[in-house]
N, C-alpha and C positions, 0 to 999 in steps of 0.2 A: 584373683585380682587381675592377673595378666590377661586372662580370657575376657573379663568384663571390660578392661581398658581397650582391648583390641576391638571388641564389639562396638563400644562407644565411639571409637575413632572411625570405624567403618560407617556407622550411621551418620556421623558428622560429615564425612567425605561424600556420602551419597546425597545428603541434604544440600551440600554445596554444588554437587554435579548437576542437580536439576534446575538450578537458577540461571537465568540469562539476564544479567544486570547491565545497566548502562553506566556511564561516568561522564564527568566534565573534562573538557580539554582536548587537545590534539595529540597528546602523548599519554601513554598509560601511567596513571598515578601509582605510587609505591604500594598503596593499599590493594590495588587491583592485581598487580603482579604477585603480591604476597598471597592473595586468595587463590589465584590461579595455581600457584605452587602448592597450595594446601588442598586442592581438589576441585576448584571451580573449573568447569569444562567448557563454558560458553560465555561469550560477551556480546552485548548488543551495541551497535553503532547508530548514531543519529547525525543529523546535519551539523550539529555543534562540534562534532569530532573530526570534520573533514574540511580541508582547504584545497587539496589538490590530489591527483592520483599518486604523485611521488610521496607526499606526506602520509597518505593512507597506507601505502605499501610499507613505509618505515614503521608506522604504528603497528600494523599486523605482524611485522617481523619482530618488533619489540615484545609483543604478547607471546610469540612462539619461542622466545628465549626461555620462558618458564615451562612451556608445555607445547610440544610440536604438533599435537593434534587438537589444539583448542578450536572450538567452533566460533567463528567470527560471523555474527549475523547482522543483517541490515534490512531496512524497509525500503527497498529500491524497486518500485513498481514500474519505473519509467513514467512518462506522461506527467500528470499533475503531482504525483507523489515521488519525489526524487530526493535522495540524500547525497548521491555522488556529485550532483550538479545543483545543489540547493541554492547557490547564490546566482546562478546564471540561467537556470532552466534546463530541462532535460533534452538530450540529443535524440530521444526516442518518443514517439507518440505513445499514449496510454492505451488501455484495453479497449475503450469504446471506439477509438479510431481504427484499431486492428479489427474489431468486430464489424465496423462499417465497411471495410474493404472486403472482409470475409474470404481471405486467402490464407488457409492454414499453413501453407509453405512459408508465406511472408511472416506470419506470427512466429513460427518456429525459428526462422532466421533472425528476426529481431531479438527474440529471447536468447538465442545462441550468442549473438554479438554482445548483448548486455551481460550475459554470463561470462563471456571472455574477459570483458573489462573488469568485472568484479574479481574474477580469479587472478588476473594480473596484479590486482591490488591486495591479494591475500584474503579476500572475503569468500567464504565457502558455504554460507547458508543465507538464502534470500527469503524474507517473509513475503513471498509473492508466488503465484498470482492470486488475484481476487477471482474466485469462482462464483461469486454471488450473481444471481439473476436479478437484474434491476427492474423488477416487476412493478415497483411503486415509483412513479416519476417524481414524487415529492420527497424521495429519500434524501436526507441532508448530508449523508456521509459516504455513500457509495457512488451513485451517479456515473460519471465518466470512468470510474475505476472498474466498472463492470464491462464485460464484452458486449452486453446488451440485454434486452428484455426477452429475447427468444431463448428458451431453455437449451435447445439442441445446438444452436450457434454458440452459446456460452460453453457448452460441454466440449465441443470439438476444438475450440480455441484454447480452453483451459488445458486440455491434453497436449496440444501442440506446444503451448508455452512451457509446460513441465518438461516435455521432451527436449526442447531447445536449450533451456536453462541447464538441465542436468547433463546434456551432451558436452557442456563446457566444464563439467566437473563441479558445478555449484548445486547444492541441494535446494530443491524447490520446497516451499512451505505454502501449500494451497489453503486459502482462507475465504470466508470466515464461517466455519462449520457450525450448524447445519444450513447456513445461508442467511445473509444479512440484507438481502435485496428488497424485502417487502416491509421495511420499517420506515417510520416517519420521525424517529427519534435517533439522535446521535448517541451511541453508547459511551462516548467520552464524557457526556454530561448526565445521562440518566439511563435507566434500564429499559430498552425497547422490548416490545411484546409483539409477537406474530400470531395472530389468531386465524390460522387456517387448519383444515382437517388433514388427516394422515395421507389421504389420497393425493391432495394437492402437493404436500411436501414431497411425496415419492415421485410425482410426475414433474415437478418443477425444481424445487430447491436442491434435492439430492442428486439429480442427474449429473451436473458438472463434477460433483465430488466423486461419484462413481467413475466417471471418465478419468479423473486425475489419479485415482487409485489404480485403475487399469493401466495408466501410463507410467506408473511406478513412482509417484511422488514420494519423496523421502520424508516429508513432514506435512502435517495438517494443523492449521491453527483454529482453535475454538472461538466462537463468538460469545460475547456477553449479552445474550438475548434470551428472553423467556419465550418458550414455545410450548404452550399448555397441552397441545396434542401429544407431545413427547414427554414432558415433565411439567406438571402444573405448579410446582413450587420453586424449583431452582433453575437459574440460567444455565445455558448449555455448558459453559466452562466448569460449572460445579455439579453437573448432573451425571450420576452413574448410568442412568437410563440412556442418555445421549452419547456419552463418550465410550463407555464400556459396552452397553447393550446394543446401541445402534451402530456406532462407528467401528468398534472392534468386532462385535458379534455379527450383526446383520450384514454389514458391508465388507467384513473380513479384512479390515485394514490392520497391518502389522507394524507400520513405521512409527515415527515419533509424533506425539501429540503435543503441540505447544499452545499455551494460553495466549490470548491477546493481552495487552498491557494491563497488569493487575492494579495499577494506580488509577485506571479509568474509573469514573464515578459510578458506573454501573456495578462495579464490584467494591471499590474502596469506600463508596458512600453508603453501601448497604451491609456488607459483611466485614469490611476492613481487610487490608492486604494480608495480614498474618493468617487470620482465620480463612480468608478466601483461598490462600495458597495451599493450606492444609486440605481444605475441602476439594480443591482442584486435583491435587495428586491422588487423594482417596477416590475421586470419581473416575480416574483413569488418565488424567493428563500426565505427561512425562517431564515437561519443562515449563518453568514459570518465567514469563517475559515481564520484566520490570525495569524501569530506567528511563522511560520517556520523560518523566517528571521527577522521579526520585532516583538520584544518581550518586549515591555515596556509600561508603563502607558500612555505615550504621544500618542502612536498609538491608544490605546483604546479610549482615549478622542477625538482624531481627528476623528475617525470613528463615535463615538457617536454623536459628534457635527454636523458632516456632515449629518447624518440621521435626526437629530432634525431640522436642518436648511432646509433640503429638504421638510420636512412636513410643516413647517411654510411658505415656499415659494410656496407651491403647486406642487412641482416637484414629491413628493411622497405622495400618499393619506394616511391620518392618519389611516384609517381603514385597509389598506394593511400592515402597520407596526404593528398595533395591532394584526392582524391575524397571522403574522409571529411570533410575540412574544408569542402568545397563543399556537402555535404549539410547540415551544421550551419548554414552561412550561408543556404542555401535555406530551411530551416525558420524561421530568424530573420526572413527577408524575408517569409515567409508570415504570421507572427504580426504583423508590423508593419502589413501591409496587410489583415489579417483584419477583417471587419465582422460583428458578431454578427447572426444572423438575427432578424427581427422575432418577438417572442413572441406567441403566440396570446392573444386576450382572456382575461384572468383567470388566465393560467398562472403569473404571477409571484407565487405564493402563498408568503408568508413561512413558513407552517406546513406546507409540503409534506413536509418531513422527518418531522414528527410524524405527519402523516396516513399516510405510508408505514409508519412504525413501528407504528402502531396496527393497520394491516391485516396486518402480518406476525406479530402475536402469535397463538400457538396455545394455547388454554386447555382443560384437561381437569379435570373435577371441579368442585366448588363449595365454598363455605365461608360461614359466617355472617359478617355485617358485623363488621369489626374496629374496635377503638377505639384502642388504643395498643400495637401489637405490638412485638416485639423482632426487629430485622433482623440476622441473622448472616450475614456475607459470608465464605464459605470461599474464600480467595484463593490461587490458584496463582501461581507466579512468571511474570510476563508475558514473552512472547518479545520479542526486540529490535525487531522491526518495529513492534510495538504500543507498546512502552515502558512504563515503570512510573510515569510522571509524570501520565498521564491518568486521572482518577477514573472509576470505573464502579460499577455496582450500582443499587439502588433506594432506599437509605436516605434520601438527601437529598430525593428526589422524593416519597417516601411521607410523610416528616415534614411536608411542605407540605400534604399532603392529610389526614393524620391527626396532629394535634398531640399531643405526648406520646410519639411513637414514639422508641424508643431503639435503639442500634445498636452493633455491635462487629465487628471484623475478625479472622478466625481463620486463621492461616497454616498451611502444611503441617505435619502432625504433630498438629494439633488434632483433638479428637474430640467426640462428642455430649455427653459429660459436661461439657466446657468450655462448650459453648453453653448447655446447660440450666442450669448454675450461674449464668451471666450473665443468662439470660432470666428466671429466677424463674417467676412464674405467668403471664407474658405469652405470648400466642400467638407461635410462632416463624415467622419468614419466612426461610427458608434460601436464600441466593443463591449460585449456583455458576457455574462457567465451564468447559465441557468436562469434566464430571464423569466421563465414560467413560474419560478418559485419566489419571485420578488416583485410584488405589485408596483412598487415605486419605479422599478426598472422598466416594466412593461408600459406604464403610463408615460414615462419619459420618452421611450422609443416611439410610441404612437404620436405624441405631440411633435417630436422631431421630424418624423416622416411627413406629418401633415404640413408643417411649416416649411420643410425643405425636402421635396420629393426626390431630390438627387442624393439623399443620404445613403451611405453604404453601411450596412449592418453586419457585424461579425459576431456570431454566437460561438463561444469557446467552451460552452458547457453542453448540457443535454438539449438538443434542438427539439423543443416541444411546441413552440408557438408557430403560427403561420409565418412563412417568409414575408419580410417587409422591406421597404426601401427599394431604391433603383437597383441595387445589387445586394444580395443576401448570401453570406458565406457561413456555412456550418463546418467547423474544424473538428468537432467531436473530441475536444480536449484543448488544454491550455499550455502544453509544453512549449519550449522555445521553438522546436521545429514546426509545430502546428501554427505558431505565429508567423514563422517564415513562409510557410506554404500559403497562408492567407494573404500576406503582404505581396507575394508574387502575383497572385490573382488580381489584386487591386492595382498593382503597378503595370500589369499586362506584360510580365516577363516570363 
């Protein structure tokens, strides 16, 4: 009985160890601390958990009162996807801006500084960078989160980002394997499918992941996508052929494999999170990310119990669960012992994010100096990865430089007439995000420029349409510093 009880306790602790749950609030709830004490080895943070660096540092310190090597993970890509600065916008440009500059030393330095800020707050695992090659410009969920559509550019910047982040002592989690760039469906809502042959996958999608592995990425995140050339029946997260055969076997990756959020509809709506979690671990994943939407103790216990039951029923080999848990604990041990590399003289520049954003701006045309323009933000619905709570645009930044600036937000269905009625005689600064994916936005821009040739157009998403307006500015991202960089161009400073 003693041996059986010990074995059962070991399985239960291993099941807890492979979970990366989220929670509500800005302090750790009692249930979370209790589960950490019982074997939970990782916790995921989201924007709802963060109000300031000081509060975040206190939160991570609270978690470590129960376990000093707990993995504290976050989805902090910089750019459009930020959790550290969810309410004000990121101090760093995102991947597309860094790819547009194409200076790997800059990318490495930006990632190093971002990692330093995370480490100061006690965060030691970052679900970044996105290594996806954005080969489909209509992709609704990757876009500016990618370094670009060029495979080798994406590869070299992925490697630089991994190196910079991990030089700060923060583990990188390169995503979304085997590549989410050629989809036209958001996996938060449905299961995307990529119908390309093996040669294309090898030459395009897999190249940045190979670069990340060579750079020493400590973790890789799987994608909830169906790739029939690799596995015609199961999405990558649940596929032994993709996780064990390709990633472990062919690519030789030995680090931690983390799933994308299991409550995303691509998994939850097809397999359910309990069965999906069991299948993911069996397929070769080591850690189950959950908590973006489901963030309570009941979810943790449901997943723990599903894994334990699967072992007892023979659906999940005990040694596979033990191996997954061991990889989680190994990464936790690495983060506890990680010592940030010494920074080169002068590299800790607080303004490196703005410097990078300025370098990423592409300007076409010119305009006369403006005094008090009207900023019209044509606002699409934000994808779930970005969220709708993070402000974006140029209005606030431009108002600081040009007092008297007025602004309005125009949702889908708005037209040029609405903007012109609000702007009056003021010069219009039209701000858009992925105009090429939104016909209503393109139509409004065309009509605005026809009616007011002096219109300034700022594209803060993927710049796919022809430049238009007297002045056209492509920022390659919508973070706060990208908005500041565009405002400086408009104001002539």
